[in-house]
PDB file of N, CA, C and O in Angstrom:
ATOM      1  N   MET A   1      37.705 130.726 134.927  1.00  0.00           N
ATOM      2  CA  MET A   1      38.679 131.858 135.253  1.00  0.00           C
ATOM      3  C   MET A   1      38.938 131.887 136.726  1.00  0.00           C
ATOM      4  O   MET A   1      40.075 131.959 137.191  1.00  0.00           O
ATOM      5  N   LEU A   2      37.822 131.828 137.462  1.00  0.00           N
ATOM      6  CA  LEU A   2      37.914 131.836 139.023  1.00  0.00           C
ATOM      7  C   LEU A   2      38.624 130.594 139.471  1.00  0.00           C
ATOM      8  O   LEU A   2      39.452 130.632 140.381  1.00  0.00           O
ATOM      9  N   GLN A   3      38.306 129.501 138.842  1.00  0.00           N
ATOM     10  CA  GLN A   3      39.017 128.262 139.332  1.00  0.00           C
ATOM     11  C   GLN A   3      40.502 128.315 139.120  1.00  0.00           C
ATOM     12  O   GLN A   3      41.275 127.850 139.957  1.00  0.00           O
ATOM     13  N   GLU A   4      40.923 128.901 137.958  1.00  0.00           N
ATOM     14  CA  GLU A   4      42.305 128.983 137.724  1.00  0.00           C
ATOM     15  C   GLU A   4      43.062 129.941 138.814  1.00  0.00           C
ATOM     16  O   GLU A   4      44.208 129.701 139.194  1.00  0.00           O
ATOM     17  N   ILE A   5      42.384 130.918 139.216  1.00  0.00           N
ATOM     18  CA  ILE A   5      43.023 131.840 140.254  1.00  0.00           C
ATOM     19  C   ILE A   5      43.129 130.990 141.475  1.00  0.00           C
ATOM     20  O   ILE A   5      44.200 130.941 142.080  1.00  0.00           O
ATOM     21  N   ILE A   6      42.049 130.294 141.890  1.00  0.00           N
ATOM     22  CA  ILE A   6      42.174 129.476 143.079  1.00  0.00           C
ATOM     23  C   ILE A   6      43.261 128.479 143.089  1.00  0.00           C
ATOM     24  O   ILE A   6      43.922 128.233 144.098  1.00  0.00           O
ATOM     25  N   VAL A   7      43.438 127.881 141.889  1.00  0.00           N
ATOM     26  CA  VAL A   7      44.578 126.902 141.839  1.00  0.00           C
ATOM     27  C   VAL A   7      45.847 127.533 141.956  1.00  0.00           C
ATOM     28  O   VAL A   7      46.745 127.029 142.631  1.00  0.00           O
ATOM     29  N   LEU A   8      45.985 128.682 141.296  1.00  0.00           N
ATOM     30  CA  LEU A   8      47.334 129.409 141.415  1.00  0.00           C
ATOM     31  C   LEU A   8      47.630 129.797 142.953  1.00  0.00           C
ATOM     32  O   LEU A   8      48.742 129.684 143.469  1.00  0.00           O
ATOM     33  N   VAL A   9      46.596 130.220 143.543  1.00  0.00           N
ATOM     34  CA  VAL A   9      46.747 130.595 145.030  1.00  0.00           C
ATOM     35  C   VAL A   9      47.217 129.459 145.802  1.00  0.00           C
ATOM     36  O   VAL A   9      48.190 129.559 146.548  1.00  0.00           O
ATOM     37  N   ILE A  10      46.498 128.277 145.635  1.00  0.00           N
ATOM     38  CA  ILE A  10      46.772 127.081 146.325  1.00  0.00           C
ATOM     39  C   ILE A  10      48.337 126.622 146.112  1.00  0.00           C
ATOM     40  O   ILE A  10      49.070 126.260 147.033  1.00  0.00           O
ATOM     41  N   VAL A  11      48.689 126.699 144.816  1.00  0.00           N
ATOM     42  CA  VAL A  11      50.014 126.243 144.442  1.00  0.00           C
ATOM     43  C   VAL A  11      50.995 127.143 145.056  1.00  0.00           C
ATOM     44  O   VAL A  11      52.042 126.688 145.517  1.00  0.00           O
ATOM     45  N   GLY A  12      50.714 128.416 145.092  1.00  0.00           N
ATOM     46  CA  GLY A  12      51.608 129.451 145.660  1.00  0.00           C
ATOM     47  C   GLY A  12      51.779 129.224 147.107  1.00  0.00           C
ATOM     48  O   GLY A  12      52.910 129.360 147.575  1.00  0.00           O
ATOM     49  N   ILE A  13      50.764 128.885 147.898  1.00  0.00           N
ATOM     50  CA  ILE A  13      50.853 128.677 149.271  1.00  0.00           C
ATOM     51  C   ILE A  13      51.613 127.328 149.478  1.00  0.00           C
ATOM     52  O   ILE A  13      52.436 127.289 150.392  1.00  0.00           O
ATOM     53  N   VAL A  14      51.426 126.320 148.779  1.00  0.00           N
ATOM     54  CA  VAL A  14      52.041 125.045 148.857  1.00  0.00           C
ATOM     55  C   VAL A  14      53.621 125.303 148.597  1.00  0.00           C
ATOM     56  O   VAL A  14      54.442 124.790 149.357  1.00  0.00           O
ATOM     57  N   LEU A  15      53.990 126.038 147.602  1.00  0.00           N
ATOM     58  CA  LEU A  15      55.408 126.337 147.262  1.00  0.00           C
ATOM     59  C   LEU A  15      55.964 127.165 148.356  1.00  0.00           C
ATOM     60  O   LEU A  15      57.155 127.026 148.634  1.00  0.00           O
ATOM     61  N   PHE A  16      55.224 128.023 149.014  1.00  0.00           N
ATOM     62  CA  PHE A  16      55.741 128.879 150.006  1.00  0.00           C
ATOM     63  C   PHE A  16      56.151 127.995 151.268  1.00  0.00           C
ATOM     64  O   PHE A  16      57.203 128.206 151.871  1.00  0.00           O
ATOM     65  N   PHE A  17      55.295 127.035 151.613  1.00  0.00           N
ATOM     66  CA  PHE A  17      55.495 126.263 152.797  1.00  0.00           C
ATOM     67  C   PHE A  17      56.694 125.324 152.474  1.00  0.00           C
ATOM     68  O   PHE A  17      57.562 125.162 153.332  1.00  0.00           O
ATOM     69  N   VAL A  18      56.772 124.715 151.297  1.00  0.00           N
ATOM     70  CA  VAL A  18      57.729 123.873 150.902  1.00  0.00           C
ATOM     71  C   VAL A  18      59.155 124.549 150.929  1.00  0.00           C
ATOM     72  O   VAL A  18      60.182 123.989 151.313  1.00  0.00           O
ATOM     73  N   GLY A  19      59.060 125.782 150.481  1.00  0.00           N
ATOM     74  CA  GLY A  19      60.380 126.548 150.470  1.00  0.00           C
ATOM     75  C   GLY A  19      60.828 126.812 151.861  1.00  0.00           C
ATOM     76  O   GLY A  19      62.012 126.682 152.171  1.00  0.00           O
ATOM     77  N   ARG A  20      59.900 127.184 152.722  1.00  0.00           N
ATOM     78  CA  ARG A  20      60.332 127.498 154.174  1.00  0.00           C
ATOM     79  C   ARG A  20      60.842 126.159 154.791  1.00  0.00           C
ATOM     80  O   ARG A  20      61.840 126.246 155.506  1.00  0.00           O
ATOM     81  N   SER A  21      60.288 124.951 154.605  1.00  0.00           N
ATOM     82  CA  SER A  21      60.755 123.775 155.208  1.00  0.00           C
ATOM     83  C   SER A  21      62.080 123.496 154.518  1.00  0.00           C
ATOM     84  O   SER A  21      62.946 123.001 155.240  1.00  0.00           O
ATOM     85  N   LEU A  22      62.395 123.733 153.221  1.00  0.00           N
ATOM     86  CA  LEU A  22      63.693 123.515 152.715  1.00  0.00           C
ATOM     87  C   LEU A  22      64.610 124.332 153.268  1.00  0.00           C
ATOM     88  O   LEU A  22      65.715 123.864 153.547  1.00  0.00           O
ATOM     89  N   VAL A  23      64.328 125.626 153.511  1.00  0.00           N
ATOM     90  CA  VAL A  23      65.368 126.551 154.077  1.00  0.00           C
ATOM     91  C   VAL A  23      65.700 126.054 155.578  1.00  0.00           C
ATOM     92  O   VAL A  23      66.852 126.023 156.011  1.00  0.00           O
ATOM     93  N   ARG A  24      64.718 125.720 156.223  1.00  0.00           N
ATOM     94  CA  ARG A  24      65.052 125.213 157.640  1.00  0.00           C
ATOM     95  C   ARG A  24      65.891 123.910 157.559  1.00  0.00           C
ATOM     96  O   ARG A  24      66.745 123.710 158.423  1.00  0.00           O
ATOM     97  N   MET A  25      65.693 123.039 156.589  1.00  0.00           N
ATOM     98  CA  MET A  25      66.614 121.852 156.544  1.00  0.00           C
ATOM     99  C   MET A  25      67.984 122.163 156.136  1.00  0.00           C
ATOM    100  O   MET A  25      68.978 121.608 156.605  1.00  0.00           O
ATOM    101  N   LEU A  26      67.992 123.109 155.207  1.00  0.00           N
ATOM    102  CA  LEU A  26      69.428 123.431 154.626  1.00  0.00           C
ATOM    103  C   LEU A  26      70.230 124.307 155.586  1.00  0.00           C
ATOM    104  O   LEU A  26      71.457 124.333 155.492  1.00  0.00           O
ATOM    105  N   ARG A  27      69.552 125.062 156.554  1.00  0.00           N
ATOM    106  CA  ARG A  27      70.293 125.889 157.389  1.00  0.00           C
ATOM    107  C   ARG A  27      69.816 125.698 158.894  1.00  0.00           C
ATOM    108  O   ARG A  27      69.213 126.591 159.489  1.00  0.00           O
ATOM    109  N   PRO A  28      70.105 124.561 159.424  1.00  0.00           N
ATOM    110  CA  PRO A  28      69.695 124.228 160.832  1.00  0.00           C
ATOM    111  C   PRO A  28      70.731 124.733 161.804  1.00  0.00           C
ATOM    112  O   PRO A  28      70.421 125.006 162.964  1.00  0.00           O
ATOM    113  N   LYS A  29      72.043 124.869 161.309  1.00  0.00           N
ATOM    114  CA  LYS A  29      73.068 125.219 162.254  1.00  0.00           C
ATOM    115  C   LYS A  29      72.976 126.626 162.722  1.00  0.00           C
ATOM    116  O   LYS A  29      73.245 126.863 163.899  1.00  0.00           O
ATOM    117  N   ARG A  30      72.605 127.633 161.875  1.00  0.00           N
ATOM    118  CA  ARG A  30      72.423 128.995 162.304  1.00  0.00           C
ATOM    119  C   ARG A  30      71.407 129.151 163.360  1.00  0.00           C
ATOM    120  O   ARG A  30      71.640 129.895 164.312  1.00  0.00           O
ATOM    121  N   ASP A  31      70.265 128.487 163.259  1.00  0.00           N
ATOM    122  CA  ASP A  31      69.182 128.552 164.241  1.00  0.00           C
ATOM    123  C   ASP A  31      69.594 127.991 165.509  1.00  0.00           C
ATOM    124  O   ASP A  31      69.269 128.529 166.567  1.00  0.00           O
ATOM    125  N   ASP A  32      70.396 126.782 165.453  1.00  0.00           N
ATOM    126  CA  ASP A  32      70.902 126.204 166.711  1.00  0.00           C
ATOM    127  C   ASP A  32      71.899 127.122 167.498  1.00  0.00           C
ATOM    128  O   ASP A  32      71.866 127.248 168.722  1.00  0.00           O
ATOM    129  N   LYS A  33      72.732 127.709 166.721  1.00  0.00           N
ATOM    130  CA  LYS A  33      73.659 128.603 167.341  1.00  0.00           C
ATOM    131  C   LYS A  33      73.111 129.757 168.060  1.00  0.00           C
ATOM    132  O   LYS A  33      73.515 130.078 169.177  1.00  0.00           O
ATOM    133  N   ARG A  34      72.101 130.442 167.360  1.00  0.00           N
ATOM    134  CA  ARG A  34      71.491 131.663 167.942  1.00  0.00           C
ATOM    135  C   ARG A  34      70.670 131.343 169.160  1.00  0.00           C
ATOM    136  O   ARG A  34      70.809 132.034 170.169  1.00  0.00           O
ATOM    137  N   SER A  35      69.810 130.322 169.130  1.00  0.00           N
ATOM    138  CA  SER A  35      69.064 130.000 170.346  1.00  0.00           C
ATOM    139  C   SER A  35      68.588 128.576 170.250  1.00  0.00           C
ATOM    140  O   SER A  35      68.223 128.137 169.159  1.00  0.00           O
ATOM    141  N   SER A  36      68.571 127.858 171.293  1.00  0.00           N
ATOM    142  CA  SER A  36      68.229 126.384 171.346  1.00  0.00           C
ATOM    143  C   SER A  36      66.693 126.291 171.425  1.00  0.00           C
ATOM    144  O   SER A  36      66.085 126.773 172.380  1.00  0.00           O
ATOM    145  N   GLY A  37      66.117 125.706 170.474  1.00  0.00           N
ATOM    146  CA  GLY A  37      64.660 125.467 170.471  1.00  0.00           C
ATOM    147  C   GLY A  37      63.798 126.582 170.138  1.00  0.00           C
ATOM    148  O   GLY A  37      62.609 126.586 170.458  1.00  0.00           O
ATOM    149  N   CYS A  38      64.363 127.542 169.498  1.00  0.00           N
ATOM    150  CA  CYS A  38      63.611 128.876 169.116  1.00  0.00           C
ATOM    151  C   CYS A  38      63.462 128.803 167.569  1.00  0.00           C
ATOM    152  O   CYS A  38      64.274 128.185 166.880  1.00  0.00           O
ATOM    153  N   SER A  39      62.443 129.429 167.077  1.00  0.00           N
ATOM    154  CA  SER A  39      62.265 129.445 165.601  1.00  0.00           C
ATOM    155  C   SER A  39      63.045 130.682 165.030  1.00  0.00           C
ATOM    156  O   SER A  39      63.023 130.875 163.814  1.00  0.00           O
ATOM    157  N   GLY A  40      63.681 131.462 165.802  1.00  0.00           N
ATOM    158  CA  GLY A  40      64.500 132.574 165.328  1.00  0.00           C
ATOM    159  C   GLY A  40      63.761 133.870 165.342  1.00  0.00           C
ATOM    160  O   GLY A  40      64.146 134.773 164.600  1.00  0.00           O
ATOM    161  N   CYS A  41      62.721 134.038 166.133  1.00  0.00           N
ATOM    162  CA  CYS A  41      61.971 135.256 166.239  1.00  0.00           C
ATOM    163  C   CYS A  41      62.762 136.135 167.132  1.00  0.00           C
ATOM    164  O   CYS A  41      63.445 135.621 168.019  1.00  0.00           O
ATOM    165  N   PRO A  42      62.724 137.468 166.962  1.00  0.00           N
ATOM    166  CA  PRO A  42      63.578 138.440 167.754  1.00  0.00           C
ATOM    167  C   PRO A  42      63.085 138.469 169.263  1.00  0.00           C
ATOM    168  O   PRO A  42      63.932 138.445 170.156  1.00  0.00           O
ATOM    169  N   GLY A  43      61.794 138.518 169.550  1.00  0.00           N
ATOM    170  CA  GLY A  43      61.280 138.517 170.867  1.00  0.00           C
ATOM    171  C   GLY A  43      60.821 137.171 171.298  1.00  0.00           C
ATOM    172  O   GLY A  43      59.619 136.908 171.286  1.00  0.00           O
ATOM    173  N   CYS A  44      61.702 136.312 171.675  1.00  0.00           N
ATOM    174  CA  CYS A  44      61.327 134.989 172.023  1.00  0.00           C
ATOM    175  C   CYS A  44      61.359 134.701 173.550  1.00  0.00           C
ATOM    176  O   CYS A  44      61.800 133.623 173.949  1.00  0.00           O
ATOM    177  N   GLY A  45      60.917 135.609 174.378  1.00  0.00           N
ATOM    178  CA  GLY A  45      60.943 135.459 175.778  1.00  0.00           C
ATOM    179  C   GLY A  45      59.593 135.037 176.324  1.00  0.00           C
ATOM    180  O   GLY A  45      59.283 135.340 177.477  1.00  0.00           O
ATOM    181  N   HIS A  46      58.784 134.352 175.541  1.00  0.00           N
ATOM    182  CA  HIS A  46      57.393 133.921 175.962  1.00  0.00           C
ATOM    183  C   HIS A  46      57.540 132.807 176.974  1.00  0.00           C
ATOM    184  O   HIS A  46      56.540 132.286 177.469  1.00  0.00           O
TER     185      HIS A  46
END
């Protein structure tokens, strides 16, 4: 039972990162227009 929960958590994390990378690949133009070399965070004056 515990192993199944751990596997589900790992799969969820992997799918989350894959989905984020796919969104970045599918929509690179919006990020480039807003700011050059920024990940899209609101306070990016570091």
